[in-house]
C-alpha positions as CSV (number, residue, x, y, z in Angstrom):
1,N,77.9,98.0,81.8
2,G,80.1,94.9,82.1
3,C,82.8,96.6,84.1
4,V,84.2,95.0,87.4
5,L,86.2,97.2,89.8
6,A,88.8,95.2,91.7
7,I,89.8,96.7,95.1
8,D,92.6,95.8,97.5
9,N,91.8,95.4,101.2
10,W,93.7,98.7,101.9
11,F,91.0,100.7,100.0
12,M,87.9,98.6,100.7
13,C,85.3,100.3,102.8
14,W,81.5,100.3,103.0
15,G,81.4,103.7,101.3
16,V,83.1,102.4,98.2
17,V,80.6,99.5,98.1
18,Q,77.6,101.9,98.4
19,F,79.2,104.2,95.7
20,C,79.6,101.2,93.3
21,L,76.0,100.1,93.9
22,D,74.7,103.6,93.2
23,K,76.6,103.8,89.9
24,S,75.8,100.2,88.9
25,V,79.4,99.2,88.8
26,H,80.3,95.6,89.9
27,L,82.9,95.4,92.6
28,V,85.2,92.6,93.8
29,G,87.8,93.0,96.5
30,T,89.5,91.7,99.6
31,L,88.4,92.7,103.1
32,R,90.3,93.1,106.3
33,A,88.9,91.4,109.4
34,G,87.0,93.9,111.6
35,R,86.7,96.6,109.0
36,A,84.5,99.4,110.2
37,G,81.2,100.0,108.5
38,F,80.4,96.5,107.5
39,P,77.6,94.6,109.3
40,S,78.8,92.7,112.3
41,S,77.3,89.5,110.9
42,A,79.6,89.9,107.8
43,Q,82.6,89.4,110.0
44,L,83.0,85.7,109.1
45,T,85.7,83.8,111.0
46,F,86.9,80.2,111.1
47,P,88.1,78.2,114.0
48,S,91.9,77.4,113.8
49,S,91.1,73.8,113.0
50,A,89.1,74.6,109.8
51,A,89.9,72.6,106.8
52,R,91.2,74.1,103.5
53,G,88.3,74.9,101.2
54,S,85.9,75.8,104.0
55,L,83.5,78.6,102.9
56,K,81.1,81.0,104.6
57,V,79.0,83.5,102.8
58,F,77.0,86.5,104.0
59,R,74.4,88.2,101.8
60,H,73.2,91.6,102.8
61,P,69.5,91.6,103.3
62,Q,68.6,94.7,101.4
63,K,71.4,95.1,99.0
64,S,73.2,92.9,96.5
65,V,76.4,92.6,98.5
66,F,78.1,89.3,99.2
67,V,80.8,88.8,101.7
68,C,82.7,85.5,101.4
69,S,85.3,84.0,103.7
70,W,87.3,81.2,102.3
71,Q,89.9,79.1,104.3
72,D,93.1,78.4,102.6
73,K,96.3,78.5,104.7
74,K,94.8,81.6,106.1
75,A,91.2,83.0,105.9
76,V,90.6,85.1,102.7
77,R,87.7,87.5,102.9
78,L,86.1,88.8,99.7
79,V,83.4,91.4,99.0
80,S,81.4,91.5,95.8
81,T,78.3,93.1,94.3
82,F,77.4,90.1,92.2
83,D,76.7,86.5,92.9
84,F,79.3,83.8,92.3
85,G,79.7,80.1,92.0
86,I,82.0,77.5,93.6
87,G,84.9,76.1,91.6
88,T,88.0,74.1,92.5
89,C,91.7,74.8,92.7
90,E,94.8,72.7,93.0
91,R,96.9,73.0,96.2
92,S,100.0,71.2,97.5
93,Q,99.6,69.4,100.8
94,R,102.3,67.5,102.8
95,E,101.2,64.2,104.3
96,G,104.3,62.0,104.5
97,G,105.2,63.6,101.1
98,W,104.0,66.3,98.9
99,K,100.8,65.6,97.0
100,K,98.3,67.7,95.0
101,I,94.7,68.0,96.3
102,L,91.6,69.6,94.8
103,V,90.0,72.3,97.1
104,D,86.8,74.1,96.8
105,Q,87.3,77.8,95.9
106,P,84.8,80.7,95.2
107,Q,85.1,81.6,91.5
108,L,85.1,85.2,92.8
109,L,88.7,84.7,93.9
110,G,89.7,83.9,90.3
111,C,88.1,87.1,89.1
112,Y,90.0,89.1,91.8
113,N,93.3,87.4,91.1
114,L,93.0,88.0,87.3
115,A,92.3,91.7,87.9
116,M,94.9,92.3,90.7
117,G,97.6,89.8,89.7
118,G,100.1,92.5,88.4
119,C,99.7,94.8,91.4
120,D,100.1,92.0,94.0
121,L,103.2,90.7,92.1
122,S,104.7,94.2,92.1
123,D,104.0,94.6,95.8
124,Q,105.6,91.2,96.5
125,L,108.7,92.0,94.6
126,K,109.1,95.3,96.3
127,A,108.9,93.5,99.7
128,Y,112.2,91.6,98.8
129,I,114.1,94.9,98.5
130,R,116.1,96.4,101.3
131,P,114.2,99.2,103.2
132,V,117.0,101.6,102.6
133,I,116.5,101.3,98.8
134,R,112.7,101.5,99.2
135,S,112.9,104.7,101.2
136,R,111.5,107.9,99.6
137,V,114.3,110.1,100.8
138,P,117.6,109.1,99.2
139,T,120.6,109.5,101.6
140,H,123.0,110.3,98.7
141,A,123.0,110.3,94.8
142,A,124.1,106.7,94.5
143,S,121.1,105.4,96.4
144,W,118.8,107.6,94.4
145,L,120.1,106.2,91.2
146,S,119.8,102.6,92.4
147,Q,116.2,103.4,93.6
148,M,115.3,104.7,90.2
149,C,116.9,101.8,88.3
150,L,115.0,99.4,90.6
151,R,111.6,101.1,90.0
152,V,112.1,100.8,86.3
153,F,113.1,97.2,86.6
154,V,110.1,96.3,88.8
155,G,107.8,98.2,86.4
156,L,109.1,96.2,83.5
157,V,108.8,92.9,85.3
158,S,105.2,93.5,86.3
């Protein structure tokens, strides 16, 4: 029906992919290396010397499931229930000085970043905060108040 469900690697599993296929919902998400339930041929890896923009794609033989591994600074693994094209993105590279280069990138990654951008930004901002403030159990009233103010601020920023 034109809906695309975006899922982070924490929640991605083969059962979710099956459920989305059964309900005719498109899915896009990141995948952790070695996640259980996925076919072993879908565990796409790169050698350490792989160039930026390297791409490997696995298509499930019976189902419309695509697993894509794209090399940026680190390997990024994506899962989708729809086919995708290849686009380009601009990256900075240091060779004597900083310069911009164009790198091949699956268009699937743009779809994922558009859907998950706010969640990932919120998680990134929370990571900069001291663990004492992030804890669920406040040690005293002042830390509880600072924790609540911080949650409101992070919610407003994202």
